[in-house]
N, C-alpha and C positions, 0 to 999 in steps of 0.2 A: 504494499499500500504506499501511497504517496502522501507526505506531509509537507506542506510548505507554509513557512512563517515570514510574513512580507513585513519590510519596515523601509523607511526611506521617504523621498518627497513624492514619487508618482505611484500610482496604482499598479500591482501586478494584476494583469487581466488574462484569463484562461477561457479558451473556446473548447467545448468539448465536440465529438464527432456529430452530435446532433444538432450543433449550432447552439446550444445553451451557453452563457456567459456567467463567469463569476469574477469578482474582484476581490483582491486582498487575499489574506491567509486563507488556505483551504486544505481539504483532505479529499484524495481520491481513492476510490474502491480498488480492491485486488484486481490486477490485471487492466487497470484503467488508464495508467499512465502514459502508455504509448499512443493513445488516441488524443492527448492533450495537446493543444497549441498555445503557446505562451507568448504574449506580446506586452507592451508597455514601456514606458521610458522613465529613467531616474529611480527606479525602485531596487531594492536589494532583498535578498530572501535567503533563508536557510531551508535547504530541502533535505528531507530526511526519508530513506526508505525503510518502512517498518515491516518487519516479519508478521505474517498473520497470527503468529503465536503470541505475539505481544501487543498487537493492535488493540484488542478489546480492553486490556488493561490502561493502556496509554490514552486512549481516545475517550473512554468511558461509555463507549457503546459497542454493541457487537457489529462486526463488519457486514453482517447480513442486514442490518438495519439501513445501511448506505446503499443497498441494492446496485452496486456499481456505479453510483453517481458521484459528482463532485459537490462536496458540501462545504460551505462557509465555516471556518474553524471557530468564529464567534458562536455559531450555533451549538457547537459541542462543548466549548470551554468557556463561554460567557466571558466575565471580567478577566479571568486568567489569561485569556488569549491577547487581551489589550496589554496587560502587565508584562508579558513577555516580549511583545513587539517593543514596549517602551524600554525594556532593559537591553534589547538588542541594539537599539539605536543609540544607547549612552555608552556602551562600552567601546574601547578604542581599536580594538583588533579582531580579526576573524577568529583567532585563537580563543580570545575570551567569548566571543559569541557561540563557538562550538562547544566550549566548556558549560556555558549557561543552558544551552540546548540539551546537552547530555544529562545535566544535573536535573532539569525538569523532566525529562522523559524517564530517568531512572526512578525519581520520586513517585511520578504517576503510576509506573509500572508496579512498584513496590506496594502501592495501595489499592490497586485495581484488581479486578476479577481475572483470575488465571484460566487457561483453557484446561478441559479435562486431559489427565494423562495419556488416556487412551487416543483422543483426538491428536494430541501432539505426537504421539508415535506414529499414528497413521500418516500425519503431514510429513514427518521426517522421513518416512519410507518412501513416500511419493518422490520428495525432493532427492534423495539419495539414489533412487533408481532413475532419477532424470526423466520421471513421468512414464516410465515403462512398467511399473509394477501392476500386477492383476489387481485392480481395485476391488473387484468383487470378493476376493479372498482376504481383504484387510479386515473385515469383521470377525472371521473365523480366527485370525491371528491375534486380536485384542480380547477374544472372548465375548463379544457382543453380538446381538442380532444385526443384520443388515440394516433394518429400519432405524434401530437406534443410533447406530454409528452415522448413517446417512443424515439423519436429523441434527445430531450434536455436531457434527463436522460442518454442515451447512450453516447453522446458527452461530457457531464460533468462529470458523474460518472465512465465512462469507461465501463460499463456492460449495457445490456438492463435489464429492471425490473425483468423479470422472472428469468435470469441468477443470478441477485443480490439476489432475495429472496432465490434461490437454496443455494447460497453459505452461506447466513446469516444462514439459517437452519442448513447446514453442520457445521457452526462455533460453534453454540450452542450445537449440539450434540457431537462434539468433545470435548468440554470443559465438558460435563457431563460424557463422556467416561473417560478423564484425572482426574475427581473427583472421580471415582470408580464405578460409576453406570454401570449395566450391559447392555449389547448391546439390549437385548429384550425390557427392559424397556425404554431405551433411544429411540428406534424406536417408541414404542407405544405412549411415551409422547413429541416426538418432531415432529409430522406430517408425518412421515413414513408410507407407506402402510403396511410394515412388516420389519422384520429384514434383510432380503435379500436386500431389498430397500436401507436401511441403509448401508449395506455391499457395495454395488454397488456405492453409493455416497463417500463413505470414500476411496474406491481404486481409483475412478476417481480422486479426489482432491489430494491424497497424495501418491498413489502407495502401501500402506499398509493397512492392516485389521484393523477392530474395536478393535480386541485384542491387537493390537501392537501401534496403533495409540498414545497412552497415553504418550508412551515412545519417542516419537519424539521431537528433539531439539527445534523445532519451538514453541512447547508449553511448554517445560520446562523453558523458560524464562518468562513466563506469569504468573504474580502474581495473576490474577484471577483464573487461572488453578491450579497453585501451591502456594497457600497462605503460607507465611512463608519463602520460600525457596530464 
């Protein structure tokens, strides 16, 4: 999930794929960051990528309640959102801003609701398998019924397990493409049926093709995809 805390003179303006607009600090649901387009002048912001495992505690709401939308941070945090903006604008360096943000997130995580251990385990299995785990078997592995795991996973992570696995698989493939690997090889080694299957997923998640996704700005800030930048 994407959390952006804006400060400075000008507004941070974000347009989503549906044409809806948000101004100022915001939260974007799981898998939504790649569809955002940022514009505006004279603004500064701290952007944080939140694991779904800590998002509920940090944000104060379940990711499922966002329903994939972009939400104003003021609507979630109230006065605390204004306070952190003021503090970020007053400190003299980015190191201090990052430290302030880290301290705030750690405090909120420590006092917020955590996800069920079984849900966390299922999410980690999906991530460690790069989205290739057989999700129908996850319930048996944690000792829950399929209905119970699907319901808890959806409410606490914000996506059903199959959608989460598809997103994780895409994320891995996008990083491979950004690292310079060819689309055919990425498709073959990332669990896609063929190159056209990869193409459909990339277009569905980003609106661009595998040949151009590596240049997207949401990947350009990722040290894993762009080491040394």
